[in-house]
Z-matrix of the N, CA and C atoms (Angstrom, degrees):
N
C 1 1.447
C 2 1.518 1 109.14
N 3 1.314 2 116.23 1 141.16
C 4 1.453 3 121.28 2 178.94
C 5 1.517 4 109.28 3 -102.70
N 6 1.339 5 117.08 4 132.98
C 7 1.450 6 121.38 5 174.31
C 8 1.519 7 109.44 6 -162.61
N 9 1.302 8 115.44 7 172.86
C 10 1.463 9 122.48 8 -174.08
C 11 1.525 10 111.96 9 -62.95
N 12 1.355 11 116.67 10 141.14
C 13 1.467 12 120.01 11 179.28
C 14 1.519 13 113.25 12 -110.06
N 15 1.319 14 118.20 13 -5.56
C 16 1.462 15 118.98 14 -174.49
C 17 1.526 16 111.93 15 -59.19
N 18 1.323 17 117.60 16 -37.88
C 19 1.464 18 118.93 17 178.98
C 20 1.519 19 111.12 18 -69.96
N 21 1.336 20 117.68 19 -31.24
C 22 1.453 21 120.66 20 178.45
C 23 1.529 22 111.63 21 -71.67
N 24 1.302 23 115.60 22 -32.52
C 25 1.463 24 118.73 23 177.75
C 26 1.522 25 109.97 24 -68.17
N 27 1.352 26 117.09 25 -35.76
C 28 1.456 27 121.29 26 -179.94
C 29 1.521 28 112.28 27 -75.65
N 30 1.317 29 117.23 28 -31.39
C 31 1.468 30 120.61 29 -176.22
C 32 1.524 31 109.97 30 -84.93
N 33 1.339 32 117.07 31 128.38
C 34 1.466 33 122.74 32 -175.58
C 35 1.520 34 112.44 33 -65.55
N 36 1.367 35 118.52 34 -40.76
C 37 1.446 36 120.25 35 -174.01
C 38 1.521 37 113.35 36 -67.78
N 39 1.319 38 118.25 37 -18.74
C 40 1.459 39 120.20 38 -178.59
C 41 1.515 40 112.82 39 -90.49
N 42 1.336 41 117.75 40 -3.49
C 43 1.463 42 119.41 41 178.45
C 44 1.523 43 110.98 42 -64.23
N 45 1.308 44 116.82 43 -26.69
C 46 1.462 45 119.22 44 179.05
C 47 1.530 46 111.98 45 -80.39
N 48 1.338 47 117.68 46 -14.47
C 49 1.470 48 121.17 47 177.38
C 50 1.521 49 109.16 48 -69.65
N 51 1.295 50 116.41 49 148.98
C 52 1.468 51 120.75 50 177.78
C 53 1.526 52 108.37 51 -79.36
N 54 1.334 53 115.66 52 113.29
C 55 1.451 54 121.17 53 -179.08
C 56 1.527 55 108.13 54 -122.10
N 57 1.321 56 115.70 55 129.78
C 58 1.457 57 120.82 56 174.57
C 59 1.510 58 107.47 57 -118.39
N 60 1.316 59 117.37 58 125.23
C 61 1.454 60 120.10 59 -178.75
C 62 1.525 61 110.16 60 -82.24
N 63 1.316 62 115.07 61 133.85
C 64 1.464 63 122.39 62 174.80
C 65 1.509 64 105.14 63 -132.32
N 66 1.320 65 117.12 64 102.56
C 67 1.460 66 123.50 65 -172.06
C 68 1.525 67 107.90 66 51.90
N 69 1.348 68 118.18 67 -118.87
C 70 1.460 69 119.65 68 179.97
C 71 1.518 70 111.68 69 -106.63
N 72 1.304 71 117.94 70 20.28
C 73 1.460 72 122.30 71 176.06
C 74 1.515 73 107.63 72 -123.81
N 75 1.318 74 116.74 73 169.98
C 76 1.456 75 119.17 74 -179.49
C 77 1.510 76 110.65 75 -145.86
N 78 1.309 77 113.32 76 159.40
C 79 1.458 78 120.54 77 172.73
C 80 1.518 79 105.35 78 -103.01
N 81 1.315 80 116.95 79 118.05
C 82 1.452 81 121.94 80 -176.06
C 83 1.515 82 107.81 81 -114.73
N 84 1.315 83 116.13 82 135.67
C 85 1.464 84 119.58 83 -179.07
C 86 1.520 85 111.65 84 -74.59
N 87 1.320 86 118.15 85 -20.02
C 88 1.458 87 121.38 86 177.68
C 89 1.528 88 107.59 87 -71.25
N 90 1.321 89 117.42 88 127.39
C 91 1.456 90 121.28 89 -174.61
C 92 1.521 91 111.92 90 -71.22
N 93 1.318 92 116.77 91 126.73
C 94 1.466 93 118.44 92 174.84
C 95 1.528 94 109.57 93 -73.08
N 96 1.304 95 116.24 94 139.89
C 97 1.468 96 120.04 95 -178.84
C 98 1.522 97 112.32 96 -121.28
N 99 1.335 98 115.74 97 -0.37
C 100 1.460 99 120.75 98 -177.41
C 101 1.525 100 109.86 99 -128.50
N 102 1.326 101 114.50 100 161.09
C 103 1.458 102 121.11 101 177.34
C 104 1.521 103 108.06 102 -124.61
N 105 1.332 104 116.81 103 120.26
C 106 1.461 105 121.21 104 177.89
C 107 1.527 106 107.57 105 -81.10
N 108 1.321 107 115.99 106 114.46
C 109 1.463 108 121.30 107 -177.65
C 110 1.528 109 110.33 108 -68.28
N 111 1.329 110 117.57 109 -38.94
C 112 1.464 111 121.73 110 -177.68
C 113 1.527 112 111.61 111 -65.78
N 114 1.320 113 117.29 112 -41.06
C 115 1.472 114 121.62 113 -176.48
C 116 1.526 115 112.80 114 -95.38
N 117 1.327 116 116.95 115 -13.14
C 118 1.463 117 123.01 116 179.60
C 119 1.534 118 111.24 117 60.86
N 120 1.336 119 115.81 118 45.19
C 121 1.466 120 121.23 119 178.74
C 122 1.519 121 110.05 120 -141.26
N 123 1.320 122 114.82 121 161.35
C 124 1.461 123 120.90 122 174.22
C 125 1.523 124 108.76 123 -81.82
N 126 1.319 125 115.86 124 141.26
C 127 1.475 126 120.99 125 179.23
C 128 1.528 127 109.05 126 -137.17
N 129 1.312 128 115.02 127 159.63
C 130 1.465 129 119.77 128 174.30
C 131 1.540 130 107.95 129 -95.61
N 132 1.303 131 116.47 130 176.09
C 133 1.466 132 120.07 131 -178.14
C 134 1.527 133 111.80 132 -66.12
N 135 1.312 134 117.80 133 -31.53
C 136 1.467 135 120.17 134 178.15
C 137 1.526 136 110.59 135 -64.23
N 138 1.320 137 115.82 136 -42.56
C 139 1.474 138 120.27 137 -179.87
C 140 1.529 139 111.17 138 -64.61
N 141 1.320 140 116.75 139 -31.90
C 142 1.468 141 121.18 140 -179.70
C 143 1.522 142 110.81 141 -61.24
N 144 1.329 143 117.20 142 -35.59
C 145 1.463 144 120.67 143 -176.53
C 146 1.529 145 113.30 144 -89.27
N 147 1.331 146 117.13 145 -5.64
C 148 1.478 147 118.87 146 179.92
C 149 1.525 148 110.42 147 -117.29
N 150 1.312 149 118.10 148 -88.94
C 151 1.474 150 122.14 149 -174.38
C 152 1.529 151 113.93 150 -65.08
N 153 1.305 152 117.80 151 -28.14
C 154 1.463 153 121.49 152 -172.60
C 155 1.529 154 112.65 153 -116.61
N 156 1.338 155 117.55 154 24.23
C 157 1.468 156 120.36 155 -172.66
C 158 1.529 157 113.66 156 -67.10
N 159 1.326 158 120.81 157 -23.31
C 160 1.465 159 122.00 158 177.58
C 161 1.536 160 112.25 159 -100.65
N 162 1.308 161 117.10 160 4.64
C 163 1.466 162 121.09 161 -176.71
C 164 1.525 163 111.21 162 -92.37
N 165 1.317 164 114.46 163 153.66
C 166 1.470 165 118.83 164 173.07
C 167 1.522 166 107.41 165 -77.96
N 168 1.326 167 115.32 166 144.45
C 169 1.453 168 119.46 167 -179.44
C 170 1.525 169 109.52 168 -139.76
N 171 1.313 170 114.27 169 162.79
C 172 1.467 171 121.62 170 175.29
C 173 1.524 172 107.55 171 -138.65
N 174 1.325 173 114.61 172 155.38
C 175 1.449 174 119.39 173 175.55
C 176 1.526 175 108.99 174 -75.20
N 177 1.317 176 115.39 175 151.61
C 178 1.472 177 120.59 176 -176.67
C 179 1.524 178 111.07 177 -57.33
N 180 1.319 179 118.20 178 -41.05
C 181 1.471 180 120.16 179 -178.64
C 182 1.529 181 110.99 180 -63.92
N 183 1.350 182 117.78 181 -32.56
C 184 1.467 183 120.10 182 176.67
C 185 1.527 184 110.44 183 -67.55
N 186 1.332 185 116.21 184 -44.61
C 187 1.461 186 121.03 185 178.31
C 188 1.526 187 109.89 186 -62.26
N 189 1.333 188 116.42 187 -41.58
C 190 1.470 189 120.39 188 179.71
C 191 1.527 190 110.06 189 -61.82
N 192 1.314 191 117.57 190 -43.76
C 193 1.470 192 121.64 191 -179.84
C 194 1.537 193 110.75 192 -65.71
N 195 1.340 194 116.44 193 -43.88
C 196 1.464 195 120.40 194 177.99
C 197 1.529 196 110.86 195 -61.52
N 198 1.334 197 115.86 196 -41.38
C 199 1.463 198 120.47 197 179.64
C 200 1.526 199 110.66 198 -65.81
N 201 1.338 200 116.40 199 -42.99
C 202 1.469 201 119.67 200 176.69
C 203 1.522 202 110.71 201 -58.32
N 204 1.332 203 116.41 202 -46.65
C 205 1.463 204 120.25 203 -179.77
C 206 1.525 205 111.61 204 -63.26
N 207 1.338 206 116.40 205 -39.77
C 208 1.458 207 119.97 206 178.40
C 209 1.532 208 110.21 207 -63.93
N 210 1.337 209 116.19 208 -43.33
C 211 1.466 210 120.37 209 179.22
C 212 1.524 211 110.39 210 -65.05
N 213 1.326 212 117.24 211 -40.23
C 214 1.472 213 120.18 212 176.75
C 215 1.528 214 110.74 213 -60.83
N 216 1.331 215 116.37 214 -42.56
C 217 1.458 216 120.28 215 178.15
C 218 1.517 217 111.92 216 -63.05
N 219 1.329 218 115.69 217 -44.23
C 220 1.465 219 119.43 218 178.20
C 221 1.528 220 111.26 219 -64.52
N 222 1.322 221 116.02 220 -39.24
C 223 1.459 222 120.65 221 178.03
C 224 1.523 223 110.84 222 -63.62
N 225 1.324 224 117.31 223 -39.49
C 226 1.467 225 121.15 224 176.31
C 227 1.523 226 110.62 225 -62.31
N 228 1.332 227 116.10 226 -42.12
C 229 1.465 228 119.95 227 177.96
C 230 1.524 229 111.01 228 -63.60
N 231 1.331 230 116.57 229 -40.02
C 232 1.468 231 120.34 230 179.02
C 233 1.524 232 109.91 231 -65.12
N 234 1.321 233 116.99 232 -42.50
C 235 1.476 234 120.53 233 178.52
C 236 1.526 235 110.72 234 -62.90
N 237 1.334 236 116.61 235 -43.72
C 238 1.457 237 120.42 236 178.56
C 239 1.528 238 110.48 237 -62.68
N 240 1.323 239 116.43 238 -42.86
C 241 1.460 240 120.69 239 177.81
C 242 1.518 241 110.67 240 -62.45
N 243 1.329 242 116.97 241 -39.70
C 244 1.466 243 120.97 242 177.95
C 245 1.521 244 110.71 243 -62.27
N 246 1.333 245 117.28 244 -42.02
C 247 1.464 246 121.16 245 178.16
C 248 1.526 247 110.19 246 -62.67
N 249 1.321 248 116.29 247 -44.69
C 250 1.469 249 120.63 248 -179.85
C 251 1.529 250 110.31 249 -62.54
N 252 1.321 251 116.86 250 -43.63
C 253 1.470 252 120.62 251 179.71
C 254 1.522 253 110.76 252 -65.15
N 255 1.333 254 116.90 253 -41.56
C 256 1.465 255 120.62 254 178.80
C 257 1.525 256 110.89 255 -61.58
N 258 1.331 257 116.47 256 -44.49
C 259 1.469 258 119.71 257 178.05
C 260 1.528 259 110.74 258 -64.63
N 261 1.323 260 116.22 259 -38.51
C 262 1.464 261 120.44 260 177.34
C 263 1.522 262 111.30 261 -62.25
N 264 1.330 263 116.37 262 -43.13
C 265 1.468 264 120.14 263 177.49
C 266 1.521 265 110.79 264 -61.55
N 267 1.333 266 116.64 265 -42.81
C 268 1.463 267 120.26 266 179.07
C 269 1.527 268 110.57 267 -60.79
N 270 1.324 269 116.32 268 -41.77
C 271 1.466 270 119.76 269 178.78
C 272 1.524 271 111.28 270 -65.25
N 273 1.311 272 116.25 271 -39.73
C 274 1.470 273 119.75 272 178.10
C 275 1.525 274 109.75 273 -64.04
N 276 1.336 275 116.67 274 -43.57
C 277 1.468 276 119.85 275 178.10
C 278 1.525 277 111.37 276 -62.16
N 279 1.334 278 116.67 277 -42.62
C 280 1.463 279 120.12 278 178.07
C 281 1.522 280 110.81 279 -62.80
N 282 1.328 281 116.23 280 -43.29
C 283 1.469 282 119.90 281 179.30
C 284 1.524 283 110.46 282 -64.93
N 285 1.336 284 116.47 283 -38.51
C 286 1.462 285 120.12 284 178.36
C 287 1.522 286 110.44 285 -64.70
N 288 1.336 287 116.37 286 -44.45
C 289 1.468 288 119.94 287 177.54
C 290 1.516 289 110.88 288 -62.35
N 291 1.325 290 117.03 289 -43.31
C 292 1.460 291 120.93 290 178.37
C 293 1.523 292 110.19 291 -61.93
N 294 1.323 293 116.36 292 -43.01
C 295 1.460 294 120.76 293 178.61
C 296 1.535 295 110.32 294 -62.04
N 297 1.340 296 116.04 295 -44.76
C 298 1.455 297 120.71 296 178.84
C 299 1.529 298 110.28 297 -61.31
N 300 1.350 299 116.55 298 -47.05
C 301 1.471 300 120.67 299 178.97
C 302 1.523 301 110.84 300 -61.24
N 303 1.336 302 116.73 301 -41.73
C 304 1.464 303 121.02 302 179.50
C 305 1.524 304 110.13 303 -64.30
N 306 1.324 305 116.98 304 -43.09
C 307 1.465 306 120.54 305 178.44
C 308 1.526 307 110.24 306 -61.99
N 309 1.320 308 116.51 307 -42.93
C 310 1.464 309 121.44 308 179.22
C 311 1.529 310 110.30 309 -62.89
N 312 1.336 311 115.80 310 -44.43
C 313 1.456 312 120.79 311 178.97
C 314 1.528 313 111.06 312 -63.70
N 315 1.326 314 116.90 313 -40.68
C 316 1.464 315 120.69 314 177.52
C 317 1.519 316 111.57 315 -63.90
N 318 1.324 317 117.53 316 -39.55
C 319 1.466 318 120.34 317 177.29
C 320 1.519 319 110.87 318 -63.80
N 321 1.357 320 115.73 319 -41.63
C 322 1.472 321 119.80 320 177.45
C 323 1.523 322 110.95 321 -62.57
N 324 1.334 323 117.12 322 -43.20
C 325 1.460 324 120.78 323 179.47
C 326 1.523 325 110.95 324 -66.68
N 327 1.333 326 116.13 325 -38.60
C 328 1.470 327 120.25 326 177.92
C 329 1.521 328 109.60 327 -62.81
N 330 1.335 329 116.67 328 -43.69
C 331 1.457 330 121.00 329 178.50
C 332 1.528 331 110.37 330 -62.07
N 333 1.342 332 116.32 331 -44.08
C 334 1.469 333 120.66 332 178.39
C 335 1.522 334 111.01 333 -62.25
N 336 1.335 335 116.62 334 -43.10
C 337 1.479 336 120.47 335 178.89
C 338 1.526 337 111.05 336 -63.59
N 339 1.329 338 117.15 337 -42.36
C 340 1.461 339 120.22 338 178.45
C 341 1.520 340 110.95 339 -63.90
N 342 1.326 341 115.33 340 -41.62
C 343 1.475 342 120.23 341 178.19
C 344 1.527 343 110.64 342 -63.15
N 345 1.343 344 115.69 343 -45.21
C 346 1.459 345 120.65 344 178.47
C 347 1.529 346 110.65 345 -64.45
N 348 1.314 347 117.30 346 -41.08
C 349 1.460 348 121.72 347 178.72
C 350 1.526 349 110.71 348 -63.23
N 351 1.318 350 117.58 349 -42.76
C 352 1.476 351 120.97 350 176.97
C 353 1.525 352 111.05 351 -63.01
N 354 1.326 353 115.82 352 -40.05
C 355 1.460 354 120.09 353 179.92
C 356 1.535 355 110.28 354 -66.32
N 357 1.333 356 116.71 355 -42.14
C 358 1.473 357 121.03 356 178.61
C 359 1.532 358 109.23 357 -64.79
N 360 1.327 359 116.48 358 -42.96
C 361 1.470 360 120.03 359 178.86
C 362 1.523 361 110.49 360 -61.23
N 363 1.326 362 117.21 361 -43.12
C 364 1.451 363 120.60 362 179.33
C 365 1.530 364 111.21 363 -64.43
N 366 1.331 365 116.18 364 -43.46
C 367 1.480 366 119.25 365 179.52
C 368 1.531 367 111.44 366 -66.69
N 369 1.335 368 114.82 367 -37.98
C 370 1.461 369 118.97 368 177.49
C 371 1.528 370 109.99 369 -64.21
N 372 1.312 371 115.71 370 -42.75
C 373 1.464 372 119.90 371 177.35
C 374 1.521 373 110.25 372 -61.52
N 375 1.343 374 116.31 373 -44.80
C 376 1.475 375 121.01 374 179.41
C 377 1.520 376 110.11 375 -63.32
N 378 1.334 377 117.35 376 -42.86
C 379 1.460 378 121.37 377 179.04
C 380 1.522 379 110.19 378 -63.61
N 381 1.315 380 116.61 379 -44.60
C 382 1.455 381 121.70 380 179.77
C 383 1.540 382 110.17 381 -61.52
N 384 1.311 383 116.62 382 -41.02
C 385 1.463 384 121.78 383 178.25
C 386 1.523 385 110.62 384 -64.90
N 387 1.332 386 116.34 385 -42.12
C 388 1.466 387 121.05 386 178.97
C 389 1.511 388 111.22 387 -63.85
N 390 1.347 389 115.62 388 -40.81
C 391 1.466 390 119.48 389 179.78
C 392 1.520 391 110.43 390 -64.52
N 393 1.305 392 119.38 391 -39.00
C 394 1.462 393 121.97 392 178.73
C 395 1.526 394 110.82 393 -64.27
N 396 1.315 395 113.71 394 -44.30
C 397 1.467 396 117.39 395 179.05
C 398 1.523 397 111.19 396 -62.55
N 399 1.318 398 116.19 397 -37.80
C 400 1.459 399 120.54 398 -179.17
C 401 1.541 400 109.90 399 -67.44
N 402 1.324 401 116.01 400 -42.27
C 403 1.441 402 121.17 401 -179.13
C 404 1.531 403 109.66 402 -67.21
N 405 1.264 404 119.19 403 -40.01
C 406 1.457 405 122.82 404 -177.54
C 407 1.527 406 111.64 405 -74.92
N 408 1.213 407 120.67 406 -20.41
C 409 1.457 408 121.44 407 178.40
C 410 1.485 409 114.55 408 -96.39
Protein backbone atom coordinates (compact mmCIF):
# COMPACT_ATOMS: atom_id res chain seq x y z
CA UNK A 1 0.00 0.00 0.00
CA UNK A 2 1.21 3.49 -0.80
CA UNK A 3 0.75 6.34 1.67
CA UNK A 4 2.50 9.33 3.19
CA UNK A 5 5.72 8.72 5.16
CA UNK A 6 6.33 12.15 6.66
CA UNK A 7 4.55 11.24 9.90
CA UNK A 8 6.55 8.00 10.11
CA UNK A 9 9.80 9.87 9.73
CA UNK A 10 8.79 12.15 12.63
CA UNK A 11 7.60 9.33 14.88
CA UNK A 12 10.43 7.49 16.69
CA UNK A 13 8.70 4.09 16.98
CA UNK A 14 8.31 3.75 13.21
CA UNK A 15 12.02 4.12 12.48
CA UNK A 16 12.35 0.39 12.99
CA UNK A 17 9.63 -0.27 10.38
CA UNK A 18 10.85 -1.12 6.90
CA UNK A 19 10.21 1.97 4.80
CA UNK A 20 11.15 2.34 1.15
CA UNK A 21 10.79 5.77 -0.38
CA UNK A 22 9.13 6.00 -3.78
CA UNK A 23 8.98 9.66 -4.82
CA UNK A 24 6.84 11.21 -2.05
CA UNK A 25 5.08 7.99 -1.05
CA UNK A 26 6.34 4.92 0.74
CA UNK A 27 5.72 1.27 1.22
CA UNK A 28 5.35 0.64 4.93
CA UNK A 29 5.24 -2.81 6.46
CA UNK A 30 2.91 -1.58 9.21
CA UNK A 31 -0.62 -2.41 8.05
CA UNK A 32 -2.85 0.58 7.43
CA UNK A 33 -6.21 0.23 9.15
CA UNK A 34 -7.82 3.54 8.21
CA UNK A 35 -8.81 5.35 5.04
CA UNK A 36 -8.31 9.11 4.79
CA UNK A 37 -11.37 10.40 2.94
CA UNK A 38 -9.78 13.80 2.20
CA UNK A 39 -6.60 12.35 0.65
CA UNK A 40 -8.22 9.17 -0.74
CA UNK A 41 -5.45 6.93 0.63
CA UNK A 42 -4.94 4.25 3.24
CA UNK A 43 -3.24 5.39 6.44
CA UNK A 44 -2.13 3.82 9.69
CA UNK A 45 -3.12 5.09 13.13
CA UNK A 46 0.14 7.02 13.49
CA UNK A 47 -0.57 8.97 10.30
CA UNK A 48 -4.06 9.81 11.60
CA UNK A 49 -2.58 11.75 14.52
CA UNK A 50 0.04 13.62 12.46
CA UNK A 51 -0.41 14.38 8.74
CA UNK A 52 -4.13 13.59 8.63
CA UNK A 53 -5.29 14.79 12.06
CA UNK A 54 -7.88 17.27 10.66
CA UNK A 55 -9.11 14.92 7.92
CA UNK A 56 -12.19 12.75 7.93
CA UNK A 57 -11.39 9.07 8.05
CA UNK A 58 -13.12 5.71 7.95
CA UNK A 59 -12.10 2.25 9.00
CA UNK A 60 -11.05 -0.10 6.21
CA UNK A 61 -13.97 -2.47 6.87
CA UNK A 62 -16.41 0.46 6.44
CA UNK A 63 -14.81 1.42 3.13
CA UNK A 64 -14.87 -2.24 2.04
CA UNK A 65 -18.59 -2.51 2.87
CA UNK A 66 -19.40 0.78 1.10
CA UNK A 67 -17.41 -0.36 -1.94
CA UNK A 68 -19.20 -3.73 -1.98
CA UNK A 69 -22.57 -1.98 -1.82
CA UNK A 70 -21.56 0.44 -4.57
CA UNK A 71 -20.41 -2.46 -6.77
CA UNK A 72 -23.65 -4.34 -6.06
CA UNK A 73 -25.62 -1.25 -7.09
CA UNK A 74 -23.61 -0.85 -10.27
CA UNK A 75 -24.00 -4.55 -11.01
CA UNK A 76 -27.78 -4.22 -10.58
CA UNK A 77 -27.77 -1.31 -13.02
CA UNK A 78 -25.73 -3.34 -15.51
CA UNK A 79 -28.15 -6.28 -15.19
CA UNK A 80 -31.14 -3.97 -15.67
CA UNK A 81 -29.46 -2.39 -18.70
CA UNK A 82 -28.77 -5.87 -20.09
CA UNK A 83 -32.45 -6.78 -19.70
CA UNK A 84 -33.51 -3.57 -21.43
CA UNK A 85 -31.05 -4.15 -24.29
CA UNK A 86 -32.17 -7.77 -24.66
CA UNK A 87 -35.82 -6.72 -24.86
CA UNK A 88 -34.87 -4.00 -27.34
CA UNK A 89 -33.08 -6.55 -29.52
CA UNK A 90 -36.12 -8.82 -29.41
CA UNK A 91 -38.34 -5.94 -30.50
CA UNK A 92 -35.97 -5.08 -33.33
CA UNK A 93 -35.95 -8.71 -34.46
CA UNK A 94 -39.75 -8.84 -34.31
CA UNK A 95 -40.01 -5.60 -36.28
CA UNK A 96 -37.51 -6.92 -38.81
CA UNK A 97 -39.48 -10.15 -39.20
CA UNK A 98 -42.71 -8.19 -39.52
CA UNK A 99 -41.09 -5.93 -42.10
CA UNK A 100 -39.79 -8.96 -44.01
CA UNK A 101 -43.23 -10.64 -43.88
CA UNK A 102 -44.90 -7.40 -44.99
CA UNK A 103 -42.45 -7.01 -47.87
CA UNK A 104 -43.06 -10.62 -48.90
CA UNK A 105 -46.83 -10.12 -48.69
CA UNK A 106 -46.58 -6.92 -50.74
CA UNK A 107 -44.56 -8.71 -53.42
CA UNK A 108 -47.20 -11.47 -53.53
CA UNK A 109 -49.98 -8.89 -53.83
CA UNK A 110 -48.05 -6.99 -56.50
CA UNK A 111 -47.60 -10.23 -58.45
CA UNK A 112 -51.33 -11.01 -58.07
CA UNK A 113 -52.26 -7.48 -59.19
CA UNK A 114 -49.97 -7.71 -62.22
CA UNK A 115 -51.41 -11.11 -63.09
CA UNK A 116 -54.95 -9.79 -62.69
CA UNK A 117 -54.10 -6.69 -64.71
CA UNK A 118 -52.65 -8.83 -67.53
CA UNK A 119 -55.74 -11.01 -67.47
CA UNK A 120 -58.05 -7.96 -67.61
CA UNK A 121 -55.97 -6.48 -70.44
CA UNK A 122 -56.18 -9.75 -72.37
CA UNK A 123 -59.95 -10.03 -71.83
CA UNK A 124 -60.41 -6.39 -72.78
CA UNK A 125 -58.39 -6.98 -75.93
CA UNK A 126 -60.45 -10.11 -76.69
CA UNK A 127 -63.69 -8.22 -76.02
CA UNK A 128 -62.57 -5.32 -78.19
CA UNK A 129 -61.65 -7.75 -80.98
CA UNK A 130 -65.03 -9.49 -80.68
CA UNK A 131 -66.86 -6.17 -80.83
CA UNK A 132 -65.01 -5.21 -84.03
CA UNK A 133 -65.84 -8.50 -85.63
CA UNK A 134 -69.47 -8.11 -84.64
CA UNK A 135 -69.63 -4.58 -86.02
CA UNK A 136 -67.97 -5.56 -89.29
CA UNK A 137 -70.28 -8.45 -89.91
